[in-house]
C-alpha positions as CSV (number, residue, x, y, z in Angstrom):
1,M,-4.7,-26.4,-34.6
2,L,-4.7,-23.7,-32.2
3,S,-6.5,-20.6,-33.3
4,A,-4.3,-17.6,-33.9
5,F,-3.3,-15.9,-30.4
6,T,-3.9,-12.0,-30.4
7,P,-1.4,-10.5,-27.8
8,R,-3.1,-8.3,-25.2
9,P,-2.2,-4.6,-25.4
10,L,0.0,-4.6,-22.3
11,K,2.1,-7.4,-24.0
12,R,2.5,-5.3,-27.1
13,L,3.9,-2.5,-25.0
14,F,6.6,-4.9,-23.6
15,T,7.4,-6.6,-26.8
16,A,7.4,-3.7,-29.3
17,N,10.8,-2.8,-30.5
18,Q,12.3,-5.4,-28.1
19,C,11.9,-2.9,-25.3
20,W,11.6,-5.6,-22.6
21,T,14.7,-7.4,-24.0
22,S,16.5,-4.0,-23.7
23,F,15.3,-3.6,-20.1
24,L,16.6,-7.1,-19.3
25,D,19.9,-6.5,-21.0
26,A,20.5,-3.3,-19.1
27,G,20.1,-5.1,-15.7
28,G,19.3,-3.8,-12.3
29,L,15.8,-5.6,-12.4
30,R,14.6,-7.5,-9.3
31,D,14.1,-11.3,-10.0
32,I,10.5,-11.1,-8.7
33,G,9.8,-8.3,-11.3
34,V,11.4,-10.4,-14.1
35,E,9.5,-13.4,-13.2
36,A,6.1,-11.6,-13.0
37,V,6.6,-10.1,-16.6
38,T,7.9,-13.3,-18.0
39,K,4.7,-15.1,-16.7
40,M,2.5,-12.2,-18.1
41,L,4.2,-12.4,-21.5
42,A,3.7,-16.3,-21.6
43,C,0.1,-16.2,-20.4
44,G,-2.3,-17.6,-23.0
45,T,0.4,-19.2,-25.2
46,R,1.6,-22.7,-25.6
47,I,4.6,-21.8,-23.4
48,L,2.8,-22.6,-20.3
49,G,1.0,-25.7,-21.8
50,V,-2.3,-26.6,-23.5
51,K,-5.3,-28.6,-22.2
52,E,-7.1,-30.7,-24.9
53,Y,-10.8,-31.1,-24.6
54,N,-12.6,-33.9,-26.5
55,C,-16.3,-34.9,-26.8
56,D,-17.0,-38.1,-25.0
57,K,-18.7,-39.5,-28.0
58,P,-16.2,-41.5,-30.1
59,E,-18.0,-40.4,-33.5
60,C,-17.6,-36.9,-32.5
61,P,-14.4,-35.2,-34.2
62,H,-14.5,-31.9,-32.4
63,V,-11.5,-31.0,-30.2
64,R,-10.9,-27.8,-28.3
65,Y,-7.6,-26.6,-27.1
66,V,-7.2,-24.1,-24.2
67,T,-3.8,-22.5,-23.3
68,N,-3.0,-22.2,-19.7
69,S,-3.0,-18.9,-17.8
70,C,-0.1,-17.5,-15.7
71,G,-1.8,-16.5,-12.5
72,S,0.5,-13.5,-12.1
73,R,-0.6,-10.3,-10.5
74,A,1.0,-8.4,-13.2
75,C,-1.2,-10.0,-15.9
76,P,-4.0,-7.6,-17.0
77,S,-6.1,-10.8,-17.2
78,C,-5.2,-13.0,-14.3
79,G,-4.4,-10.1,-12.1
80,K,-7.6,-8.4,-12.9
81,K,-9.8,-11.3,-12.1
82,A,-7.9,-12.1,-8.8
83,T,-8.5,-8.5,-7.9
84,D,-12.2,-8.6,-8.8
85,L,-12.8,-11.9,-6.8
86,W,-10.9,-10.5,-3.8
87,I,-13.0,-7.4,-3.7
88,A,-16.1,-9.3,-3.9
89,T,-15.1,-11.4,-1.0
90,Q,-14.1,-8.5,1.2
91,L,-17.4,-6.8,0.5
92,N,-19.3,-9.8,1.9
93,R,-16.9,-9.6,4.9
94,L,-16.6,-6.1,5.8
95,P,-19.2,-4.6,8.1
96,D,-21.8,-2.0,6.6
97,C,-20.8,1.0,8.5
98,D,-18.9,4.3,8.2
99,W,-15.3,4.0,7.3
100,V,-12.3,6.4,7.3
101,H,-9.5,6.0,4.9
102,L,-6.0,7.1,6.2
103,V,-2.6,7.4,4.5
104,F,0.6,6.9,6.5
105,T,3.7,8.1,4.8
106,L,7.5,8.4,5.5
107,P,10.0,11.2,5.1
108,D,11.7,11.1,1.8
109,T,15.1,11.0,3.5
110,L,14.3,7.6,4.7
111,W,12.9,6.2,1.4
112,P,16.2,4.8,0.2
113,V,16.5,2.7,3.4
114,F,13.4,0.9,2.8
115,E,14.3,0.5,-0.9
116,S,17.5,-1.3,0.1
117,N,15.8,-3.3,2.8
118,R,12.4,-4.3,1.6
119,W,11.8,-6.7,4.3
120,L,11.2,-3.7,6.5
121,L,8.0,-3.0,4.5
122,N,6.1,-5.7,6.5
123,D,6.9,-3.9,9.6
124,V,5.7,-0.6,8.1
125,C,2.3,-2.1,7.4
126,R,2.1,-3.7,10.7
127,L,2.8,-0.5,12.6
128,A,0.2,1.4,10.6
129,V,-2.3,-1.1,11.8
130,E,-1.1,-1.4,15.4
131,N,-1.3,2.4,15.7
132,L,-5.0,2.3,15.1
133,L,-5.5,-0.9,17.2
134,Y,-3.7,0.7,20.1
135,A,-6.0,3.7,20.1
136,A,-9.2,1.7,19.7
137,R,-8.2,-0.8,22.4
138,K,-7.6,1.9,24.9
139,R,-11.3,2.6,24.5
140,G,-12.0,-1.1,24.7
141,L,-13.0,-1.6,21.1
142,E,-12.1,-3.8,18.3
143,P,-12.4,-1.9,15.0
144,G,-12.4,-3.4,11.4
145,I,-9.1,-2.6,9.4
146,F,-7.7,-3.4,6.1
147,C,-4.6,-1.9,4.6
148,A,-2.3,-1.9,1.4
149,I,1.1,-0.8,1.1
150,H,2.2,1.3,-2.0
151,T,5.8,1.2,-2.9
152,Y,5.6,3.7,-5.9
153,G,3.9,7.0,-6.4
154,R,1.9,8.1,-9.4
155,R,5.0,9.3,-11.0
156,L,6.6,5.9,-10.7
157,N,9.0,7.1,-8.2
158,W,10.0,5.0,-5.2
159,H,7.7,6.3,-2.5
160,P,6.6,3.7,0.2
161,H,3.4,4.6,2.0
162,V,0.5,2.7,3.6
163,H,-3.2,3.2,2.9
164,V,-5.4,2.1,5.7
165,S,-9.2,1.9,6.1
166,V,-10.7,1.6,9.5
167,T,-14.2,1.5,10.8
168,C,-15.7,4.6,12.6
169,G,-16.5,2.4,15.4
170,G,-15.8,-1.0,17.0
171,L,-17.3,-3.8,19.2
172,N,-16.8,-3.8,22.9
173,K,-16.4,-6.8,25.1
174,H,-20.2,-7.1,25.3
175,G,-20.5,-7.2,21.4
176,Q,-22.0,-3.7,21.2
177,W,-21.1,-1.2,18.6
178,K,-19.6,2.0,19.6
179,K,-18.5,5.0,17.7
180,L,-14.8,5.6,17.5
181,S,-12.6,8.5,16.1
182,F,-8.9,9.1,16.0
183,L,-6.9,12.1,17.1
184,K,-4.4,13.1,14.3
185,D,-1.8,14.4,16.7
186,A,-1.6,11.3,18.9
187,M,-1.8,9.1,15.8
188,R,1.1,10.9,14.0
189,S,3.2,11.0,17.3
190,R,2.8,7.2,17.6
191,W,3.6,6.6,13.8
192,M,6.8,8.7,14.1
193,W,8.0,6.9,17.3
194,N,7.3,3.5,16.2
195,I,9.0,3.9,12.7
196,R,12.0,5.4,14.3
197,Q,12.4,2.7,16.9
198,L,11.9,0.0,14.1
199,L,14.8,1.6,12.1
200,L,17.1,2.2,15.1
201,K,16.5,-1.6,16.3
202,A,17.0,-2.9,12.7
203,W,20.1,-0.8,12.3
204,S,21.7,-2.3,15.2
205,E,21.0,-5.8,13.9
206,G,22.4,-4.8,10.6
207,L,20.8,-3.0,7.5
208,A,22.0,-2.7,3.9
209,M,23.2,0.8,3.4
210,P,21.9,2.5,0.2
211,E,24.4,4.2,-2.0
212,S,22.9,7.6,-1.5
213,L,23.5,7.3,2.2
214,S,27.0,5.7,2.0
215,H,28.5,8.7,3.7
216,I,26.7,7.7,6.9
217,T,29.1,5.4,8.6
218,T,28.9,6.0,12.4
219,E,26.2,5.2,15.0
220,S,25.6,8.8,15.8
221,Q,25.1,9.6,12.0
222,R,22.5,6.9,11.8
223,R,20.6,8.1,14.9
224,S,20.7,11.6,13.6
225,L,19.2,10.6,10.2
226,V,16.5,8.6,11.8
227,L,15.6,11.1,14.6
228,K,15.7,14.2,12.6
229,A,13.9,12.8,9.3
230,G,10.8,14.6,8.6
231,G,11.2,17.1,11.5
232,K,8.4,17.3,14.0
233,Y,5.6,16.4,11.5
234,W,5.0,13.5,9.4
235,A,2.0,12.7,7.2
236,C,-1.0,10.9,8.6
237,V,-3.7,12.1,6.3
238,H,-7.5,11.6,6.3
239,V,-8.8,11.5,2.9
240,E,-12.2,9.9,2.7
241,K,-15.3,9.1,4.9
242,N,-18.5,7.2,4.3
243,G,-17.4,6.5,0.7
244,R,-17.6,10.1,-0.2
245,R,-14.6,12.0,-1.3
246,E,-13.6,14.7,1.1
247,E,-10.6,16.8,0.2
248,Y,-8.8,18.0,3.2
249,G,-6.2,20.6,3.4
250,A,-2.7,19.3,4.1
251,L,-1.9,19.1,7.7
252,P,1.3,20.7,8.9
253,G,4.0,18.8,7.1
254,S,1.6,16.2,5.6
255,L,0.2,15.4,2.3
256,S,-3.1,14.9,0.5
257,E,-3.8,11.4,-0.9
258,E,-2.7,12.7,-4.4
259,A,0.5,14.0,-3.1
260,A,1.0,10.9,-1.0
261,D,0.8,8.7,-4.0
262,S,2.8,11.1,-6.2
263,G,5.6,11.9,-3.9
264,L,5.1,15.8,-4.2
265,P,6.0,18.1,-1.4
266,A,3.4,18.6,1.5
267,G,0.4,20.8,0.4
268,T,1.3,20.7,-3.2
269,L,-2.1,19.5,-4.3
270,Q,-4.2,21.4,-1.8
271,R,-7.1,23.1,-3.6
272,R,-6.7,26.8,-3.7
273,G,-9.1,28.7,-1.5
274,E,-10.0,25.8,0.7
275,P,-9.6,26.0,4.4
276,E,-7.5,23.6,6.4
277,L,-9.9,21.3,8.0
278,P,-9.2,18.9,11.1
279,L,-9.9,15.3,11.0
280,P,-13.5,14.4,12.0
281,G,-13.7,13.7,15.7
282,P,-12.9,15.5,18.9
283,Q,-9.9,17.8,18.8
284,N,-10.1,18.5,22.5
285,G,-10.7,16.4,25.5
286,R,-8.5,13.3,25.1
287,N,-10.1,11.3,28.1
288,G,-6.8,11.2,29.8
289,D,-4.8,9.3,27.2
290,G,-4.9,11.4,24.0
291,N,-5.6,8.3,21.7
292,A,-9.0,7.8,20.7
293,D,-12.4,9.1,21.6
294,T,-16.0,7.6,21.2
295,A,-18.9,9.8,20.3
């Protein structure tokens, strides 16, 4: 017989007082979310099947049964293991050098557009990476970059933003390592321009209009929404370098990492009494293109 199965704590949260069943009955959940939670709840139970292991000696009566795992990212067991393995793999791949962690965010007036058209999130991630590649390649360098898109903030509100880590240098065509830094104003301008062009093009091809923006019906209204969203400054925030936490005061119209994750207004979490500091790297002398500079 199978030994008694003890539900994991997260499963108990979902099954206590039939709260998960109530969520399902209320509707409004995405299919992918329902699938992930269903797999997580079934993980380690006979629902997903059981493997039987026997001794190869006929006279041995011992039998062991092992329930199958779900492999879902939402599972506290399977997802945690997959994450740990991924991190170990990346640590072996990534160059041992200085890194900068950046956060690219979007104006809150545009959040509903991306929530109703989630396929755009792939382009958001791509544009964040291309922003840095453009600057580095203007210097003839190939940097190392990895990124992750977060669709929710720490308050569990819908708040899409991209976390990017980039090397503070890159390889030139001769394979030599050269230092590299990024200018915040040029980086932010490219980010704003590219996202706005993405939305204008996508809207011309047809986008699902969120209910909160149903009053926008004409082309001029759509262009006004996209071109005026966020004003002149969007958030492109430097939050970490060399693996050491460095809390920077919010740039004009930008957020700290905590604010970026929480969806709070710009500067909300800036520490009192701390001066506003620029990003590391040159603030003057843009070498003619205003994109990136090498030390």
